[in-house]
N, C-alpha and C positions, 0 to 999 in steps of 0.2 A: 567371286573367291581368291584367297590371298594364296600363295603358295607357300606361307609359314608350314610348315608340317609335312612337305614335299621336300625338293632338292635343297632348299636355302637351309633350314635345319640340320640335316643330312651333311653337309660340307661345311657348317659351322658360321654361316654369313650371316649379316645382316641383312641384308636386301638383295635380291635378284640383281648380280651385277651385267646381265645382258638382255636391258630390256630397248624395245625397237624406239619407244619416244625419246627426242634430244633431249638431254641434259646435261646441262654445263657442269653439274658439279661432277660429274664424270669425263669430262673433257681431257681425252689423251694428248698432249703438246709433242706430237711426231716434228720431226725441223720443217715439215711442208704446213702442219698448220699453224708451226710458230711463224713463217713466211707468211702464209692466208693473212695469219691477226696482225702483222706488221703492217700490213699493205690496208689493210680496213684503217687500220686504228691512226695510219699517215693519211689516210684519204680526209678522214673525220677533221684533223687537226691542221693541216694542210689547206682545208676549206677547198678540197679538190670537187670542180663543178660533178664530174661524176667518176662514181667506185665503182669496177665488174671483178663479182668473185665467181666463177664458173666451175665446176665438179659433177662427177657421175650424181646419179640418184645414190643416194645413203653414204657419200663421201664426208659429212659433216659441216654441210656449209650452216644448215640451219644451228645447229648447238656452239657453233663460230658465233653467228649472229646473236643468240641468246646472249653467250660470255661477254660479246661487246655491248648489247642495252644494257648492261649490269654495270659497264664501268663511266654508261656516259655520264658527261657534268650536266648538274641542274642547269645550266646556263643554253643547253639544247632541247629542245622540242625535238620530240622522235615522233613520225608518222610509220607506221607498218602496213604496207600492203599485200595480202598474199592471195596469191592465185587470180590475178585482176586479169581483167579479158574486156572485149568490147570496143568499138568506135570513139568517134571523138563526141566530147561531153561526156560519155560513162566515164573515160579516165579520168576526168576531173571531180564524177563524183565519188571514183574511191578514195583519192587524194584528201578530199574535203573530210568525209568522210574518217579517214585515219588518222586526221589532225583534229577530229572532234569539232569541225567549225559547221552551224548551221547551215542549211540550205532552205532558201523557199522553194514549196511547192511548184513546181513549171518553168522553175529560171530557165531563162533561156545560155545558151553555151557562154555569151556575153558575160552575163551577168556571174554565172559561175564562176567566170574568169575573173572579173573585176574584185568578185570576193577572197577569193585564196592571195589576188595580189595586195588587198587589202590588209589580208590578215598576215602577209610574212613581213611586209615595210610595218606594221606595228609590232610583229615580233622583234627586228631587229631594230626598232628604237627603244625600245625597252631593253634591246644588250642581249637579247637572242638569236639564234640563227637554227635554222629549221632544217633537219635531216627525216627525208624522203627513203625509206626501204621497201624497195621489191623483193620480195619474195618470188621462184618460181617464174623469175621474168621471161625466159624463154617461150611463152606462152603470150606475151603482147607481140601485138600486129606491127609492119613497119609504120603504121599509120601511128599506131599508139608510142611509139618508141619515138619518133617523129616529134611527137607531143611532149613528151618529157623532155627534151632536147631545149624544147622551147619555153619549156617552164623555167630554166636555166637562164632566161636573157632576162629574169627581175632582177635586176641587179639594184644596186643604193651607194653611192658613191664608189661603186668600181667594185664594192664590196658584195661578198657571195652572200645573198638572205637565203639561199634555198640548195642544200645539196643533197644529189641524189647516191645510193648505193645501188647496184642492180644483181640482183644473185639470180644465178639460172643452172640447170645441165648445160652442156657442152653447146648444144645447137642456139645458144644465147651467144657466142661467140661468133658464130658464122653467120648470126642475123645481122651485126653488130657491123661486120667488114661488110658488108653489100654497101654497092657504089651510094645505093639513095638515102646513105645514111651516114655519109661521110661528113656533113657536119658532125653530128653525134660524137663520131669516132674521134674527131678531132678536140672536142670537149673530155675523152677518157685523159683524168690523168693519171691513175692508178688502176692497176688488174692485176690476179690472178687467176689460177687455174691447179685446183686442187686433185692431185695423183691418187690412184688405188695406193693401197700399200704394200712395201715390199713385204717378203716373209720373215725379218728381222723385225720391222716394223708392226709386223700381224702381232709375233712374239712378246712383244714390249705391249703392244696394245691390251693382248687379253690379260697379260700380270696385271698392267696397271689395272685394268678394271674387276678385277677377283679382289686386291687388295682395297679398293674405295670401297668394296662389298666386306668387307672384314674376313675375308680369304688369305690364305699363305703366297698366293699368286705360283702353284706348285699344283692346282688341280687338274692343269693339262699337259701332258706330256711332250716332248720335243715332235713325236716320230704324227701324234696329234694335229698337232699345232701344223705342219707343212701339210697335213691333207687337209685343214679347213683353206689355208692359203691359195692350195691349188684348186679348189672346188668353187671358193667365194672371188678368186682373182684379187683378191685382199681390196675389198670393199666393203668397210665399217658395218653399213648394215645388216649387208647379209653374214657378216663373220657372227653379227650378234646374234640372227637367229640362229644358224646351225650349231655355235654354243649353248646358245638354252638349250636346245631341243638336247644336246650330249650331256647336259649336266643331266638333266630330268630320266636320260638311261643310263648315266651312271647310278641312279639314285636308283632307279627300280632293279639294276643290278648289283647295287649294292658295293660299288668298287667304288673306291675314292679320290680314282686318280681316273681322269680322261683319257683314255689309249685311242691309239686308231683304229683298233676294233670295234670301239665303242663309236667313234665319229662316222666310219662305213658304215655301221648299223642302221644310221641316220638315214644315209642317203640310200642307202638298199632299200629301206620301207616306204621310201616317196616321201618323208613328213616334210623334209623341204625343198620348198618349192623356189626360191630364189637360186641354185642351179641351172631351171629349166630358163631362164631368161639370157642368162649367159651364155648357153649351149645355143641359143635362138641369134644372140649379136654375133657368134663366130661367123654361122651360116651364111647370113645377110649381107 
């Protein structure tokens, strides 16, 4: 059921401004998101063997990735792998599937590796290069990360035929810095960590999304933004969730401006679960 007829029409909007799905059209270019995207772009253009982007859950990593994919040149073949897990051999299957390379049933590890190598060399011979993007890469095992590092050794005439972009939560940085992965660390040419939004950035973020959805940007007052920042600590996804509920509450109260009182009502009613994870994070 669409929310047309609910707060969307009430506020004179074209669409919901605070959905939880990553949407490049709503990307807010904060200073750190600009820097994060610049690092991703630098990694691609400089043909870096490995580029890393990390950030908290809901920090906007996937949205940046989707925007990057829109900008890829036709000469770049992209394979996107999400939530890959498994041991030796299974990761190769993920990679080949992401690149739409057929695999013979029952193929051995050596056969799959040869299939991938032949594909990469073939793409290189046609003037194309391959970029593999691993989202949620913190779920990879040490063995899996080392296997990825070995894939970057498939080179031709000293040119990189395969580039890796690893995107994940902060634990990914901890994994890569382990002594067992020092060879992989040496291949990381670019990396960036997305921090949470400060209050000023959050205010700009809320205004931006409202305006993108057809609003004025003034639908939330200053005190409401302050409480939202205190509650979500600047995590974009949690900010979206709390703002979405707050607009629903404002509609039900027939008030055209989301105030601190409205936001507090959402929190008091317990419909916003995001804050509980932050409370647990503080106590751990």
